[in-house]
C-alpha positions in Angstrom: 0.0 0.0 0.0 2.8 2.4 0.9 4.6 1.6 -2.3 1.4 2.5 -4.3 1.2 5.8 -2.4 4.8 6.6 -3.2 4.2 5.8 -6.9 1.1 8.0 -7.0 3.0 10.9 -5.4 5.8 10.6 -8.0 3.3 10.8 -10.9 1.4 13.7 -9.2 4.7 15.6 -8.7 5.6 15.1 -12.4 2.1 16.3 -13.4 2.3 19.3 -11.2 5.7 20.2 -12.5 4.4 20.0 -16.1 1.4 22.1 -15.2 3.6 24.7 -13.5 5.8 24.9 -16.6 2.8 25.6 -18.8 2.0 28.6 -16.6 5.5 30.1 -16.9 6.4 32.5 -19.7 9.8 33.7 -20.7 9.8 37.2 -22.2 13.1 38.1 -23.8 14.0 41.7 -24.7 16.9 41.9 -27.1 19.6 44.5 -26.8 23.2 45.3 -26.0 24.6 45.9 -22.6 26.5 49.1 -21.7 25.7 52.7 -21.2 26.5 53.7 -24.8 23.7 51.5 -26.1 21.0 52.7 -23.6 18.0 54.3 -25.3 19.1 53.3 -28.8 16.7 52.0 -31.4 18.4 48.5 -31.4 17.8 48.3 -27.6 14.0 48.6 -27.8 13.7 45.1 -26.3 15.5 46.2 -23.1 13.4 49.4 -23.0 10.1 47.5 -23.2 11.1 45.2 -20.3 12.3 48.2 -18.2 9.0 49.9 -18.8 7.0 46.7 -17.8 9.2 46.2 -14.7 8.6 49.8 -13.6 4.8 49.4 -14.0 4.9 46.1 -12.0 7.3 47.7 -9.4 9.8 44.9 -9.7 13.6 45.2 -10.2 16.1 43.3 -12.3 18.8 41.2 -10.7 22.0 40.4 -12.5 22.2 36.6 -12.9 23.9 34.2 -15.2 23.8 35.5 -18.9 21.4 38.3 -18.2 19.4 40.5 -16.0 16.2 38.9 -14.7 12.9 40.1 -13.1 9.8 38.1 -12.3 6.1 38.9 -11.7 2.8 37.0 -11.4 -0.4 38.0 -13.2 -3.7 36.1 -13.0 -2.0 32.8 -12.1 0.8 33.1 -14.6 4.5 33.6 -13.9 6.3 36.0 -16.2 10.1 35.8 -16.3 11.7 38.9 -18.0 15.1 38.5 -19.4 17.6 41.0 -20.8 20.5 39.0 -22.1 24.0 40.2 -21.1 25.6 38.3 -24.1 25.3 41.2 -26.5 22.8 41.1 -29.3 24.7 38.7 -31.7 24.9 36.0 -29.0 21.4 36.2 -27.6 20.7 32.5 -28.2 23.0 31.4 -25.5 21.1 33.3 -22.8 17.7 32.3 -24.2 18.6 28.6 -24.2 20.0 28.7 -20.7 17.0 30.4 -19.2 14.5 28.2 -21.1 16.3 25.1 -19.7 16.7 26.5 -16.2 13.1 27.5 -15.9 11.7 24.6 -17.9 9.9 26.9 -20.3 8.1 25.3 -23.3 9.0 26.9 -26.6 5.4 28.0 -27.1 5.7 30.0 -23.9 8.6 32.2 -25.0 8.2 35.6 -26.6 11.1 37.6 -28.1 11.0 41.4 -28.3 13.1 43.1 -30.9 13.4 46.0 -33.3 12.6 45.9 -37.0 13.9 48.3 -39.7 11.4 47.1 -42.3 8.2 48.5 -40.7 7.4 52.2 -39.8 8.2 53.6 -36.4 6.0 52.3 -33.6 4.2 49.7 -35.7 4.0 46.3 -34.0 4.0 42.9 -35.6 3.3 39.8 -33.4 4.0 36.5 -35.1 4.1 32.9 -33.9 7.2 32.0 -35.9 9.3 33.2 -38.8 12.7 33.9 -40.2 15.3 36.2 -38.7 14.6 38.8 -41.3 18.1 40.1 -41.1 18.1 40.6 -37.4 21.3 39.2 -35.8 19.7 38.5 -32.5 17.0 36.4 -33.9 19.5 34.7 -36.3 21.5 33.6 -33.3 18.5 32.4 -31.4 17.4 30.4 -34.5 20.9 28.8 -34.7 21.1 27.9 -31.1 17.6 26.6 -30.7 17.6 25.0 -34.2 14.1 26.3 -34.8 12.1 29.4 -35.9 9.0 28.1 -34.2 8.7 30.7 -31.4 6.7 33.9 -31.0 8.3 37.3 -31.6 7.0 40.8 -31.3 8.7 43.3 -33.7 8.8 47.0 -32.9 9.1 49.1 -36.0 12.0 51.6 -35.9 11.6 52.7 -39.5 14.4 53.1 -42.1 14.9 56.8 -42.3 18.7 56.7 -43.0 20.8 57.3 -46.0 22.7 54.5 -47.9 25.4 52.9 -45.8 24.2 54.5 -42.5 22.0 51.6 -41.2 24.3 50.7 -38.3 24.5 54.3 -37.2 20.7 54.5 -37.4 19.9 51.5 -35.3 22.5 52.3 -32.8 21.4 55.9 -32.7 19.2 57.5 -30.0 15.5 58.1 -30.4 14.5 61.5 -31.6 12.1 63.8 -29.7 9.1 63.0 -32.0 9.7 59.3 -31.4 10.0 59.8 -27.6 6.7 61.7 -27.5 4.9 58.6 -28.8 7.0 56.1 -26.9 5.0 55.6 -23.7 1.7 54.9 -25.6 3.5 52.2 -27.6 5.2 50.7 -24.5 1.9 50.6 -22.7 0.3 48.7 -25.5 3.2 46.2 -25.6 2.8 45.6 -21.9 -0.8 44.6 -22.6 0.3 42.3 -25.4 2.8 40.6 -23.2 0.2 39.9 -20.5 -2.3 38.7 -23.1 0.3 36.4 -24.6 0.5 34.7 -21.2 -3.2 34.5 -20.6 -4.7 33.6 -24.0 -1.7 32.6 -26.2 -0.1 34.0 -29.3 -2.9 33.3 -31.8 -5.7 35.0 -29.9 -3.4 37.8 -29.0 -2.6 38.3 -32.6 -6.3 38.5 -33.5 -6.8 41.1 -30.8 -3.9 43.4 -31.3 -2.7 42.9 -34.9 -6.1 44.0 -36.2 -5.9 47.2 -34.2 -4.2 50.3 -35.6 -0.8 50.6 -34.1 
């Protein structure tokens, strides 16, 4: 009888662990560490997570391969990660924290910039190619898949030929900053929705709205 109880408890524990994992979400903001990259277009992933953390009144702690903050919302656990590996090696941090926290691939959302869409436009997709983004390219290579959700924040392409790097590593202008909080607030809602109802329903809700 005691043996049967032990076996039941083992299976119950495994089931509970699986259930807990399904309620955990890894939200990764891509960017580069260091003061010189702060508030640059390429670091919008960091900026989004800093905004969300301030709204939730939580702070980031420096841990292995990144700065991490956590909060709970309606029974879900959200783990916010700002990789410290620099943009081009983001995959290493993503894989480590997915493994450490036992995050299913479908429960991960990557936040990044996109030159190919106008400033402030948002594109949420359940999968896709890197589209020229080095951070996404490295994540694809390390995870050996493109089957994960990503939210792209449009930074526009108002730069002259040969000035792309200067543009993405440049600071936001005043006009962009004036609209920034409204955009960040919307993204915070998208992130919470992603955890509550999944990427497909969140896409239906937010992608149809005017950005």
